[in-house]
Rosetta silent file (secondary structure, phi, psi, omega in degrees, C-alpha in Angstrom):
SEQUENCE: XXXXXXXXXXXXXXXXXXXXXXXXXXXXXXXXXXXXXXXXXXXXXXXXXXXXXXXXXXXXXXXXXXXXXXXXXXXXXXXXXXXXXXXXXXXXXXXXXXXXXXXXXXXXXXXXXXXXXXXXXXXXXXXXXXXXXXXXXXXXXXXXXXXXXXXXXXXXXXXXXXXXXXXXXXXXXXXXXXXXXXXXXXXXXXXXXXXXXXXXXXXXXXXXXXXXXXXXXXXXXXXXXXXXXXXXXXXXXXXXXXXXXXXXXXXXXXXXXXXXXXXXXXXXXXXXXXXXXXXXXXXXXXXXXXXXXXXXXXXXXXXXXXXXXXXXXXXXXXXXXXXXXXXXXXXX
SCORE:     score description
SCORE:     0.000 S_00000001
   1 L     0.000  130.436 -176.673  208.914   -6.442  120.076 S_00000001
   2 L   -76.219  170.520 -178.674  211.051   -8.335  117.565 S_00000001
   3 H   -62.629  -43.098 -178.612  210.805   -8.284  113.784 S_00000001
   4 H   -65.519  -37.879  178.648  209.308  -11.779  113.672 S_00000001
   5 H   -63.967  -44.131  177.679  206.749  -10.856  116.327 S_00000001
   6 H   -58.468  -41.873 -179.202  205.810   -7.737  114.368 S_00000001
   7 H   -63.478  -41.722  179.929  205.412   -9.834  111.265 S_00000001
   8 H   -65.023  -42.303  179.402  203.171  -12.363  112.991 S_00000001
   9 H   -62.384  -45.998 -178.499  200.940   -9.610  114.429 S_00000001
  10 H   -63.902  -41.021  178.789  200.696   -7.853  111.084 S_00000001
  11 H   -61.888  -42.603  179.630  199.945  -11.152  109.319 S_00000001
  12 H   -64.291  -44.363 -179.786  197.193  -11.933  111.873 S_00000001
  13 H   -62.926  -44.294 -179.726  195.685   -8.419  111.584 S_00000001
  14 H   -62.369  -40.993  179.858  195.757   -8.563  107.781 S_00000001
  15 H   -64.066  -43.267  178.689  194.121  -11.990  107.792 S_00000001
  16 H   -65.458  -38.305  179.836  191.391  -10.798  110.181 S_00000001
  17 H   -63.760  -43.726  178.417  190.917   -7.642  108.133 S_00000001
  18 H   -62.149  -37.996  179.716  190.464   -9.650  104.942 S_00000001
  19 H   -64.849  -43.541  179.624  187.945  -11.847  106.735 S_00000001
  20 H   -63.895  -44.810 -178.433  185.957   -8.819  107.999 S_00000001
  21 H   -64.547  -35.322  178.174  185.986   -7.162  104.576 S_00000001
  22 H   -65.672  -39.429  176.947  184.804  -10.395  102.970 S_00000001
  23 H   -63.249  -40.476  178.536  181.890  -10.520  105.418 S_00000001
  24 H   -63.417  -39.690  177.482  181.016   -6.907  104.567 S_00000001
  25 H   -63.353  -38.670  177.972  181.069   -7.768  100.875 S_00000001
  26 H   -63.203  -42.686  178.138  178.722  -10.673  101.596 S_00000001
  27 H   -62.219  -43.102  178.102  176.347   -8.363  103.493 S_00000001
  28 H   -59.384  -40.257  179.197  176.512   -5.882  100.627 S_00000001
  29 H   -65.752  -36.370  178.663  175.643   -8.709   98.242 S_00000001
  30 H   -63.393  -45.714  179.334  172.660   -9.724  100.368 S_00000001
  31 H   -62.436  -41.084  179.843  171.290   -6.153  100.297 S_00000001
  32 H   -64.780  -38.762  178.845  171.835   -5.947   96.548 S_00000001
  33 H   -65.797  -42.243  177.545  170.061   -9.275   96.080 S_00000001
  34 H   -61.515  -41.056  179.625  167.109   -8.127   98.205 S_00000001
  35 H   -62.607  -41.941  179.004  166.881   -4.923   96.191 S_00000001
  36 H   -65.892  -38.723  179.825  166.810   -6.915   92.928 S_00000001
  37 H   -64.288  -44.333  179.054  164.180   -9.263   94.374 S_00000001
  38 H   -62.405  -39.201  179.467  161.957   -6.371   95.489 S_00000001
  39 H   -64.408  -42.015  179.121  162.303   -4.781   92.079 S_00000001
  40 H   -63.197  -44.752 -177.418  161.317   -8.051   90.368 S_00000001
  41 H   -65.420  -35.221 -179.700  158.300   -8.531   92.633 S_00000001
  42 H   -69.441  -14.711 -177.836  157.127   -4.960   92.089 S_00000001
  43 L  -102.616    2.992  179.361  157.114   -5.657   88.345 S_00000001
  44 L   -60.470  144.587  173.701  154.995   -8.829   88.427 S_00000001
  45 L    60.551   22.312  176.069  151.947   -8.835   86.163 S_00000001
  46 L   -97.946  150.738  178.134  152.907   -5.570   84.499 S_00000001
  47 L   -68.833  164.562  177.939  152.709   -5.061   80.745 S_00000001
  48 L   -54.554  143.855 -177.086  155.925   -4.821   78.707 S_00000001
  49 L   -65.483  151.045  174.138  157.729   -1.514   79.363 S_00000001
  50 L   -72.603  165.076  176.180  157.273    1.433   77.065 S_00000001
  51 L   -53.141  147.527 -175.505  160.254    2.679   75.060 S_00000001
  52 L   -57.517  138.310  176.471  162.945    4.208   77.231 S_00000001
  53 L  -125.780  172.433 -174.295  162.404    7.789   78.295 S_00000001
  54 L   -76.947  -16.240 -176.562  164.583   10.280   80.093 S_00000001
  55 L  -136.717  141.460  174.081  162.579   10.111   83.334 S_00000001
  56 L  -148.314  140.416  178.933  160.985    7.368   85.366 S_00000001
  57 H   -60.712  -25.213  179.022  159.664    7.425   88.960 S_00000001
  58 H   -72.210  -14.939  179.191  161.702    4.268   89.617 S_00000001
  59 H   -87.893   -8.787  179.331  164.875    6.268   88.921 S_00000001
  60 L   -75.057  132.816 -178.880  164.142    8.719   91.722 S_00000001
  61 L   -82.067   78.928 -179.770  166.310    8.019   94.761 S_00000001
  62 E  -160.345  160.853  172.810  163.487    7.881   97.270 S_00000001
  63 E   -94.770  152.384  178.863  161.084    5.569   99.012 S_00000001
  64 E  -117.991  137.029 -179.297  157.370    5.723   98.271 S_00000001
  65 E  -136.639  137.822  179.535  154.666    5.266  100.887 S_00000001
  66 E   -87.029  126.330 -179.974  150.882    5.174  100.567 S_00000001
  67 L  -106.739   32.668 -170.976  149.068    7.473  103.021 S_00000001
  68 L  -121.007  132.531  168.829  145.618    6.203  102.052 S_00000001
  69 L   -76.287  152.186  173.809  143.076    4.018  103.848 S_00000001
  70 L   -63.890  138.113  179.536  141.246    1.467  101.717 S_00000001
  71 L   -87.721  106.459 -171.548  137.957    2.868  100.416 S_00000001
  72 L  -132.454  164.803  179.889  135.408    0.377  101.711 S_00000001
  73 L   -60.299  -33.272 -175.037  131.713    0.108  102.525 S_00000001
  74 L   -88.198   13.427  177.729  132.482    0.052  106.254 S_00000001
  75 L   -60.200  143.831  177.312  134.372    3.370  106.279 S_00000001
  76 L   -56.258  141.430 -174.930  133.269    5.677  109.134 S_00000001
  77 L  -124.530  120.935  177.247  130.431    7.926  108.011 S_00000001
  78 L   -68.192  130.095 -172.462  129.760   11.400  109.352 S_00000001
  79 L   -75.282   89.103 -179.655  126.026   11.475  110.206 S_00000001
  80 H   -65.103  -19.937  177.294  124.659   14.020  107.758 S_00000001
  81 H   -60.012  -23.604  178.592  121.199   13.231  109.067 S_00000001
  82 H   -66.615  -17.588  178.598  122.086   15.387  112.086 S_00000001
  83 H   -86.609   -8.713 -177.973  121.917   18.384  109.741 S_00000001
  84 L    79.636 -144.126  175.649  118.323   17.622  108.790 S_00000001
  85 L    58.144   29.329  175.497  117.216   18.529  105.251 S_00000001
  86 L    71.710   23.262 -177.370  116.037   14.967  104.530 S_00000001
  87 L   -95.525    7.363 -175.011  119.547   13.437  104.684 S_00000001
  88 L   -61.409  -34.315 -175.155  118.684   10.794  107.279 S_00000001
  89 L  -105.956   27.937 -179.715  118.475    7.954  104.736 S_00000001
  90 L   -60.882  135.060  173.506  121.447    8.940  102.611 S_00000001
  91 L   -88.414  113.844 -175.160  123.199    6.035  100.856 S_00000001
  92 L   -82.825  -30.979 -173.384  126.917    6.569  101.553 S_00000001
  93 E  -156.954  128.389  177.914  128.325    3.695   99.524 S_00000001
  94 E  -150.917  136.486 -179.834  126.866    1.228   97.042 S_00000001
  95 E  -122.913  129.217  176.210  128.422   -1.089   94.467 S_00000001
  96 E  -120.175  124.762  178.215  126.532   -2.699   91.587 S_00000001
  97 E   -79.472  123.324  179.603  128.220   -5.315   89.427 S_00000001
  98 E   -94.137  -34.802  179.483  127.549   -4.628   85.743 S_00000001
  99 E  -155.746  139.643  177.442  129.640   -7.417   84.250 S_00000001
 100 E  -157.030   66.588 -173.108  131.737  -10.245   85.607 S_00000001
 101 E  -163.930  170.031  173.512  132.067  -12.826   82.834 S_00000001
 102 E   -86.947  141.298  168.528  133.716  -13.934   79.621 S_00000001
 103 E  -117.402   97.166 -169.580  132.416  -12.770   76.263 S_00000001
 104 L    66.778 -123.649  178.310  133.923  -15.377   73.991 S_00000001
 105 L   -99.149   10.966 -178.681  137.616  -15.303   74.908 S_00000001
 106 E  -107.235  123.844  176.129  137.421  -11.764   76.363 S_00000001
 107 E   -87.066  136.060  176.598  136.981  -11.235   80.105 S_00000001
 108 E  -135.239  121.730  176.906  135.047   -8.106   81.146 S_00000001
 109 E  -126.363  126.422 -177.834  134.567   -6.980   84.727 S_00000001
 110 E  -152.099  147.396 -179.546  132.897   -3.635   85.495 S_00000001
 111 E  -137.064  156.101  169.140  130.986   -2.042   88.355 S_00000001
 112 E  -105.343  125.806 -178.739  128.984    1.047   89.119 S_00000001
 113 E  -117.128  127.141  174.818  130.043    2.672   92.376 S_00000001
 114 E  -114.013  133.604 -179.714  127.965    5.297   94.164 S_00000001
 115 E  -154.934  154.767  171.447  129.434    7.094   97.151 S_00000001
 116 L   -75.753  140.029 -171.211  129.275   10.219   99.276 S_00000001
 117 L   -62.521  -37.820 -166.060  132.271   12.450   98.517 S_00000001
 118 L  -104.246   69.038  174.151  133.578   13.000  102.048 S_00000001
 119 L  -148.226  160.806 -173.543  134.484    9.594  103.475 S_00000001
 120 L    64.578 -170.130  174.042  137.654    7.555  103.690 S_00000001
 121 L   -66.932  115.717 -171.822  140.933    9.298  102.913 S_00000001
 122 E  -147.404  165.107  175.934  139.601   12.253  100.963 S_00000001
 123 E  -105.397  142.050  167.595  140.102   15.827   99.858 S_00000001
 124 E  -100.203  112.121  172.973  137.801   18.736  100.654 S_00000001
 125 L   -67.942  151.607  179.990  137.736   21.057   97.655 S_00000001
 126 H   -53.056  -29.546  179.074  137.489   24.743   98.648 S_00000001
 127 H   -59.961  -23.463 -175.500  133.909   24.740   97.324 S_00000001
 128 H   -56.516  -46.681  178.899  132.946   22.451  100.245 S_00000001
 129 L  -122.311    7.807 -179.059  132.871   25.331  102.753 S_00000001
 130 L  -122.413  102.990 -177.901  133.626   28.243  100.419 S_00000001
 131 L   -58.463  120.780  178.407  130.680   29.516   98.400 S_00000001
 132 L    80.919    4.309 -179.332  131.805   30.033   94.798 S_00000001
 133 L   -86.491 -172.900 -170.349  135.340   28.800   95.455 S_00000001
 134 L   -65.992  133.405  170.020  137.290   26.119   93.561 S_00000001
 135 L   -85.896  178.123  179.893  135.675   22.771   92.818 S_00000001
 136 H   -54.284  -44.993 -176.329  137.766   19.619   92.376 S_00000001
 137 H   -68.644  -19.454 -174.985  138.290   20.278   88.676 S_00000001
 138 H   -95.624   -7.445  179.012  139.407   23.862   89.365 S_00000001
 139 L   -69.003  124.111 -179.800  142.153   23.129   91.913 S_00000001
 140 L   -62.750  141.272 -179.620  145.476   23.938   90.182 S_00000001
 141 H   -55.387  -37.252 -177.422  147.747   20.877   89.843 S_00000001
 142 H   -67.232  -12.055  177.814  150.609   22.691   91.582 S_00000001
 143 H   -82.801  -15.012 -171.632  148.410   22.957   94.669 S_00000001
 144 H   -98.141   12.936  171.395  148.191   19.170   94.993 S_00000001
 145 E  -149.155  159.590  179.804  151.831   18.472   95.827 S_00000001
 146 E   170.400  174.797  177.568  154.483   20.026   98.023 S_00000001
 147 E   -59.717  132.736 -179.288  157.030   19.530  100.808 S_00000001
 148 E   -84.485  137.167  175.799  155.619   17.283  103.508 S_00000001
 149 E  -134.557  132.376  177.986  155.444   18.463  107.115 S_00000001
 150 E  -120.729  121.949  174.411  154.055   16.421  110.017 S_00000001
 151 E   -97.022  114.052 -173.605  153.163   18.054  113.337 S_00000001
 152 E   -92.619  114.078  178.903  153.217   15.281  115.941 S_00000001
 153 L  -123.205   25.907 -175.593  150.758   15.792  118.830 S_00000001
 154 H   -59.100  -40.722 -179.177  150.254   12.168  119.852 S_00000001
 155 H   -65.786  -38.357 -178.191  151.352   12.743  123.456 S_00000001
 156 H   -72.153  -32.332  179.819  149.018   15.719  123.898 S_00000001
 157 H   -70.091  -28.694  177.323  146.068   13.849  122.423 S_00000001
 158 H   -61.581  -32.212  179.803  146.497   11.084  125.005 S_00000001
 159 H   -83.990  -37.536 -175.403  145.678   13.664  127.685 S_00000001
 160 L  -137.786  100.406 -177.544  142.987   15.511  125.701 S_00000001
 161 L   -66.031  -15.501  177.785  141.232   13.705  122.814 S_00000001
 162 L   -98.745   23.837 -174.372  139.658   17.020  121.744 S_00000001
 163 L   -62.894  142.376  175.684  143.059   18.687  121.431 S_00000001
 164 E  -116.769  122.811 -178.657  143.489   21.500  118.899 S_00000001
 165 E   -59.339  132.336 -173.676  146.972   22.020  117.434 S_00000001
 166 L  -105.943  170.733  173.468  148.251   25.456  118.489 S_00000001
 167 H   -61.214  -38.540  179.008  150.632   28.069  117.112 S_00000001
 168 H   -62.408  -36.290  176.725  153.055   27.049  119.899 S_00000001
 169 H   -61.356  -41.167  179.876  153.004   23.458  118.607 S_00000001
 170 H   -67.003  -44.041 -179.229  154.022   24.725  115.175 S_00000001
 171 H   -66.519  -37.011  176.477  156.777   26.951  116.581 S_00000001
 172 H   -62.693  -42.671  176.413  158.079   24.091  118.735 S_00000001
 173 H   -60.654  -42.461 -176.874  158.248   21.909  115.608 S_00000001
 174 H   -69.951  -31.412  177.572  160.104   24.668  113.723 S_00000001
 175 H   -63.279  -30.498 -179.787  162.669   25.124  116.498 S_00000001
 176 H   -90.680  -33.613 -170.345  163.710   21.520  115.981 S_00000001
 177 H  -119.294   -1.636 -178.780  163.227   21.122  112.222 S_00000001
 178 L    94.392  166.146 -176.789  163.401   24.608  110.736 S_00000001
 179 L   -64.714  139.844  176.771  160.790   26.934  109.311 S_00000001
 180 L   -63.982  127.145 -176.896  157.962   25.348  107.332 S_00000001
 181 L   -74.979  159.461  175.210  158.661   26.054  103.640 S_00000001
 182 L   -61.679  154.237  176.274  156.125   27.744  101.345 S_00000001
 183 L    65.093   23.312 -179.436  153.662   25.508   99.475 S_00000001
 184 L   -76.370  157.364  169.841  153.974   22.768  102.079 S_00000001
 185 E  -109.231  108.818 -170.147  151.410   20.063  102.720 S_00000001
 186 E  -105.102  126.988  179.684  151.077   20.028  106.502 S_00000001
 187 E  -119.816  142.925  169.460  149.495   17.114  108.384 S_00000001
 188 E   -88.561  128.936  173.583  148.603   16.620  112.031 S_00000001
 189 E  -108.322  106.818  179.048  149.642   13.225  113.379 S_00000001
 190 L  -106.497   -3.154 -174.679  147.516   12.353  116.392 S_00000001
 191 L    81.453    5.141 -175.118  147.820    8.574  116.060 S_00000001
 192 H   -69.196  -23.721 -178.099  144.111    8.467  115.190 S_00000001
 193 H   -60.251  -24.822  179.764  144.695    6.470  112.003 S_00000001
 194 H   -69.306  -15.286  179.632  145.235    3.374  114.160 S_00000001
 195 H   -86.905  -15.886 -175.420  141.547    3.528  115.146 S_00000001
 196 L   -72.532  138.888    7.362  140.324    3.344  111.535 S_00000001
 197 L  -103.797   21.294 -179.045  137.852    1.988  110.353 S_00000001
 198 L   -70.166  109.358 -174.244  136.043    1.360  113.662 S_00000001
 199 H   -60.567  -35.255  179.962  133.529    4.237  113.745 S_00000001
 200 H   -64.909  -39.122  177.395  133.157    4.078  117.541 S_00000001
 201 H   -74.439  -40.579 -178.077  136.889    4.549  118.022 S_00000001
 202 H   -63.687  -43.356 -178.957  137.227    7.111  115.216 S_00000001
 203 H   -89.234   -5.583  175.267  134.383    9.288  116.543 S_00000001
 204 L    69.481   28.592 -178.533  135.311    8.625  120.174 S_00000001
 205 L  -162.029  156.884  173.754  131.824    7.528  121.205 S_00000001
 206 L   -80.857  -18.079 -179.261  129.375    4.652  121.024 S_00000001
 207 L   -95.360   82.237 -172.085  126.747    7.084  119.725 S_00000001
 208 L   -81.480    5.569  178.100  128.034    7.493  116.161 S_00000001
 209 L  -105.053   -0.584 -176.210  124.888    9.305  114.974 S_00000001
 210 L  -124.056  100.907 -178.010  125.227   12.340  117.263 S_00000001
 211 H   -58.968  -23.134 -179.926  128.130   14.742  116.489 S_00000001
 212 H   -68.815  -14.316  178.315  127.653   16.494  119.839 S_00000001
 213 H  -100.188    0.900 -175.205  129.017   13.336  121.509 S_00000001
 214 L   -74.453  153.124  175.767  132.084   13.016  119.260 S_00000001
 215 L  -143.648  112.657  172.103  135.671   13.313  120.503 S_00000001
 216 L  -161.987  155.246 -175.594  138.703   13.647  118.199 S_00000001
 217 L   -84.943  169.896  177.396  141.497   16.227  117.738 S_00000001
 218 E  -165.487 -151.386 -178.653  142.095   18.792  114.994 S_00000001
 219 E  -105.471  152.188  172.823  143.584   22.240  114.350 S_00000001
 220 L   -87.055  151.811  176.995  142.964   25.522  116.143 S_00000001
 221 H   -57.363  -35.878 -179.377  141.776   28.557  114.119 S_00000001
 222 H   -65.893  -39.372  177.939  144.899   30.462  115.203 S_00000001
 223 H   -65.931  -39.977  179.135  147.182   27.729  113.847 S_00000001
 224 H   -63.087  -42.373 -179.990  145.259   27.719  110.559 S_00000001
 225 H   -63.846  -41.889  178.635  145.603   31.476  110.214 S_00000001
 226 H   -62.530  -46.644 -176.287  149.354   31.303  110.858 S_00000001
 227 H   -64.200  -33.512  179.142  149.891   28.479  108.364 S_00000001
 228 H   -79.372  -50.329 -172.135  148.004   30.318  105.633 S_00000001
 229 H   -78.514  -35.496 -173.530  149.166   33.897  106.197 S_00000001
 230 L  -107.681  -15.711 -179.686  152.757   33.337  107.375 S_00000001
 231 L  -120.711   -8.872  174.972  153.704   29.965  105.842 S_00000001
 232 L    49.714   53.848 -178.246  151.598   29.980  102.633 S_00000001
 233 L   -70.717  158.207  175.355  150.752   26.269  102.829 S_00000001
 234 L   -87.069  -46.952 -174.413  149.197   24.354   99.930 S_00000001
 235 E  -143.905  145.865  173.908  147.063   21.849  101.853 S_00000001
 236 E  -117.362  135.999 -174.945  146.220   21.157  105.494 S_00000001
 237 E  -135.578  164.625  177.667  145.524   17.594  106.616 S_00000001
 238 E  -144.097  161.843  173.498  144.584   15.392  109.568 S_00000001
 239 L   -98.605   12.837 -178.397  144.388   11.688  110.396 S_00000001
 240 L  -111.938 -179.318 -179.040  140.949   12.270  111.967 S_00000001
 241 L   -68.026  -21.198 -173.156  137.453   12.801  110.499 S_00000001
 242 L  -150.959  147.679  172.616  137.784   16.593  110.380 S_00000001
 243 L   -57.671  -37.927  178.812  140.263   19.462  110.303 S_00000001
 244 E   -85.298  140.160  175.674  138.239   20.929  113.179 S_00000001
 245 L   -60.212  157.274 -177.261  138.233   19.160  116.542 S_00000001
 246 L   -65.334  -31.852 -177.526  135.010   17.369  117.415 S_00000001
 247 L  -120.437  130.405   -5.963  134.306   19.678  120.338 S_00000001
 248 L   -74.017  158.938 -175.764  132.655   22.049  120.075 S_00000001
 249 L   -76.430   63.665  175.198  130.848   20.770  116.934 S_00000001
 250 L  -130.126  171.503 -167.327  131.525   23.875  114.849 S_00000001
 251 L  -132.088   58.358 -177.210  133.851   24.365  111.886 S_00000001
 252 H   -65.509  -33.408 -179.526  135.954   27.537  112.176 S_00000001
 253 H   -69.497  -44.339  173.695  138.980   26.045  110.383 S_00000001
 254 H   -57.189  -46.321 -172.914  136.881   24.950  107.414 S_00000001
 255 H   -72.120  -17.829  175.861  135.132   28.311  107.356 S_00000001
 256 H   -92.555  -48.003 -173.007  138.428   30.222  107.356 S_00000001
 257 H   -75.056  -42.540 -171.990  140.629   28.136  105.030 S_00000001
 258 H   -69.387  -38.626  172.358  138.192   27.069  102.341 S_00000001
 259 H   -61.698  -18.028  174.764  136.949   30.558  101.366 S_00000001
 260 H   -94.222   18.940  175.596  140.685   31.246  100.867 S_00000001
 261 L    60.753   36.379  175.970  140.812   28.360   98.338 S_00000001
 262 L   -98.763  117.645  173.343  142.803   26.005  100.583 S_00000001
 263 E   -69.860  153.293  179.582  142.090   22.283   99.948 S_00000001
 264 E  -124.629  154.234  175.122  141.923   20.046  103.011 S_00000001
 265 E  -123.073  138.055  177.631  142.716   16.356  103.617 S_00000001
 266 E  -132.976  153.447 -175.640  140.999   14.131  106.164 S_00000001
 267 L    60.102   43.865  175.846  141.567   10.538  107.317 S_00000001
 268 L   -74.072  137.809 -174.970  145.219   10.544  106.193 S_00000001
 269 L  -106.462  161.274  168.004  146.874    7.187  106.943 S_00000001
 270 L    61.782   27.211  178.003  150.378    5.998  107.912 S_00000001
 271 H   -68.568  -20.312  174.968  151.744    9.312  109.162 S_00000001
 272 H   -66.802  -19.576 -170.832  153.633    7.318  111.821 S_00000001
 273 H   -97.365    1.889  179.282  155.652    5.741  109.005 S_00000001
 274 L  -122.158  152.823  175.725  157.136    8.868  107.435 S_00000001
 275 L   -67.927  160.024 -177.238  159.630   11.416  108.785 S_00000001
 276 L   -73.941  -15.076  176.007  158.260   14.781  109.874 S_00000001
 277 L  -140.369 -177.930  175.937  160.299   16.473  107.099 S_00000001
 278 L    61.773   38.575  171.189  162.190   15.628  103.881 S_00000001
 279 E  -128.704  162.104  166.940  159.200   14.192  102.030 S_00000001
 280 E  -118.852  126.958 -178.939  157.138   15.281   99.064 S_00000001
 281 E  -102.280  135.257 -179.420  153.403   14.679   99.396 S_00000001
 282 E  -127.233  131.561  178.459  151.252   14.132   96.294 S_00000001
 283 E  -105.863  119.424  177.289  147.441   14.069   96.207 S_00000001
 284 E   -92.946   69.919 -177.023  145.835   12.021   93.435 S_00000001
 285 E   -83.294  143.469  177.241  142.483   13.807   93.518 S_00000001
 286 L   -69.796  148.927  179.451  139.817   13.116   90.917 S_00000001
 287 L   -99.799   79.742 -174.322  139.003   15.925   88.481 S_00000001
 288 L  -102.255  127.681  178.224  135.228   15.991   88.968 S_00000001
 289 L   -62.369  129.082  179.806  133.163   18.832   87.607 S_00000001
 290 L    62.925   14.810 -179.949  131.509   20.718   90.497 S_00000001
 291 L   -70.075  135.219  176.931  132.980   18.186   92.932 S_00000001
 292 L   -94.532   -4.822  179.077  133.178   19.338   96.545 S_00000001
 293 E   167.605 -176.715  178.360  135.573   16.517   97.453 S_00000001
 294 E   170.655  160.655  175.899  136.276   12.885   96.858 S_00000001
 295 E   -53.639  136.701 -172.814  138.348    9.807   97.729 S_00000001
 296 E  -135.846  130.587  173.809  142.001   10.645   97.165 S_00000001
 297 E   -85.579  120.366 -175.567  145.118    8.487   96.848 S_00000001
 298 E  -113.382  130.666 -179.227  147.847   10.238   98.856 S_00000001
 299 E  -121.293  147.412  169.650  151.546    9.394   98.447 S_00000001
 300 E  -115.652  127.436  173.288  154.700   10.348  100.325 S_00000001
 301 E  -104.160  116.292 -170.937  158.010   10.352   98.455 S_00000001
 302 E  -100.709  123.870 -179.240  160.755   10.127  101.065 S_00000001
 303 E   -72.107  106.843 -175.783  164.155   11.640  100.330 S_00000001
 304 H   -67.870  -25.307 -178.966  166.562    8.818  101.192 S_00000001
 305 H   -67.432  -21.070  179.532  169.571   11.132  101.282 S_00000001
 306 H  -117.073   10.583 -177.968  168.061   12.789  104.370 S_00000001
 307 L   -96.356  114.824 -175.724  166.266    9.776  105.803 S_00000001
 308 H   -63.911  -20.138 -175.041  168.045    8.450  108.897 S_00000001
 309 H   -86.494    0.525 -172.515  166.460    5.004  108.470 S_00000001
 310 H  -118.964   25.786  175.185  168.057    4.266  105.097 S_00000001
 311 L   -58.860  129.587 -174.664  171.791    4.246  105.837 S_00000001
 312 L  -103.468  166.326  176.467  173.218    1.699  103.411 S_00000001
 313 H   -60.681  -34.368 -179.820  176.145   -0.695  103.538 S_00000001
 314 H   -59.966  -31.341  179.605  177.833    1.483  100.901 S_00000001
 315 H   -76.647  -39.730 -175.972  177.910    4.348  103.437 S_00000001
 316 H   -77.447  -33.480 -170.707  179.185    2.243  106.350 S_00000001
 317 H   -53.649  -53.462 -176.832  181.698    0.159  104.396 S_00000001
 318 H   -64.291  -29.926  179.450  184.510    2.734  103.867 S_00000001
 319 H   -69.936  -40.966  176.962  184.354    3.838  107.505 S_00000001
 320 H   -61.467  -42.083  179.179  184.787    0.282  108.778 S_00000001
 321 H   -59.936  -45.138 -178.301  187.744   -0.142  106.413 S_00000001
 322 H   -63.628  -41.046 -179.479  189.365    3.081  107.702 S_00000001
 323 H   -62.242  -40.738 -178.853  188.930    2.054  111.347 S_00000001
 324 H   -71.535  -32.563  175.011  190.673   -1.272  110.765 S_00000001
 325 H   -62.668  -42.147  178.925  193.559    0.394  108.937 S_00000001
 326 H   -64.371  -39.043  177.196  194.037    2.641  111.962 S_00000001
 327 H   -64.003  -36.536  177.332  194.022   -0.395  114.270 S_00000001
 328 H   -59.848  -42.419 -178.661  196.672   -2.028  112.103 S_00000001
 329 H   -63.769  -35.537 -179.990  198.878    1.022  112.548 S_00000001
 330 H   -67.474  -31.493 -177.561  198.510    0.829  116.329 S_00000001
 331 H   -83.831  -14.615 -174.848  199.729   -2.795  116.386 S_00000001
 332 L   -81.798    0.000    0.000  202.739   -2.191  114.151 S_00000001
């Protein structure tokens, strides 16, 4: 190949390389613009910022995801009337408007809300099944957050809707993802959250007043014992109505974990949308005196540095540049 030919090839490669790099810069600009737009939209209708401080949640390099169902009147309701004791006519949810008007130039809107503690996405305080154990106000704050772990049993639940997560399921998860760390918040993902809030689908029966006819998955007592004694978990959760499977209608997991002061989470949402590891889960539980549980806002903070879905243009860009430099060398 002659000198002039080499020059033409190199000129063509350089021109194409500049064109490719310019396109990458444009893509990078689009992502940066989207990020600025999302940031602006997330700040709509907010009051002026407080004076600058050394820490802000917006400075954390992570994504945030809500793991909470909306707390609504139509949330599935476990039939407490089946227990007797005059609970047949229990009012599970009621809202009374106290004010919804202007007073001069001041708008005031306020309501009184009455609800049963254990419905919607909620926490079970240890007191719920543990006589004399911690109430909501007594749960230590450090117990309400920790490394997130999701045990995925969706395929097994398709075969058996009353499936109970086993020790083998946990060990299989650990072989792929490593040992569950201490103080973790461990959730079962059965795919049940997609049935919410239809009570017939959630309870697995048309007879939503009879727990003996219910069908939904949960944890096995053996798995609960392992997670507490050998993994020292903070909280155990499910995307179903109960930590215990519907069948048989008994509560060995509640009766083992709660006397050991382990809080529980039920009706957790959006577990399909977070990775099985590399998250931090936070429970925004109310601090209610003598509370046995209550609606809880649950968040997942996803570590983007370990999240396979968040590869950015900044990561890809230098590799593309290097590949084209190598191609240039091959043509010279």
